[in-house]
N, C-alpha and C positions, 0 to 999 in steps of 0.2 A: 730876686737879686742874684744875678749870675756873675757878678764882678766882686773883686775884693774891695772892702770898705775900710780904709785906714781910720783909726780913731786914736788921737793923741791923748795920752793919759799923763797928767802932771800930778805926781804923788802929793805934793803940798806946795804952798805958795813960795816957800824958801828953797825948794829943790831946783837944781839946774838940770837934773836928769829926767827927761821926759821919756815915756815908753810909747811905742806905737803898737797898738793891738790891731790885728787884721780880722775882719769878720766876713763870712760868706755863707750862703745857704747851699752852695753848689758843692756836693761832696767830692766830685772829681777834682775840682779846682782846689779844694781844701787839702786833699791828699797829695797834691803836687807841691804844696808849700815846703820850703826847706826845713830841716830838722829844728832850726832855732825857733820855729813857730809852733812846735809840738805842744807847748803849754796851752794852745788854743783848742786842743782836742776836747778837753772837758767842756769848754764853753760851747763848742759846736754840738756836743752830745746833749747838753742841757737845753740848747736852743731847739733841737729836734724833739726832745721830750715835751717841751712847752708847746710846740706846734701840734703834736699828737693830742695833748690834753685839750687844746682849743678845738680840734676837730671833734673829739669825743663829746665835749660840752655842747658843741653846736648841734650834733646829731641828737643828743638827749634833749 
């Protein structure tokens, strides 16, 4: 996935404030995101760790 994938998060049924989270597996594209999306950095790192674990599990 080399594009940004927007995911709309609604905290609860009564909330009017939705959040948009952006996901990408392209590191260059991720690094180009504005500062207001830096909270996604941990999400990206976790995604990469998960991908590595899947690869290791497949090899074993």
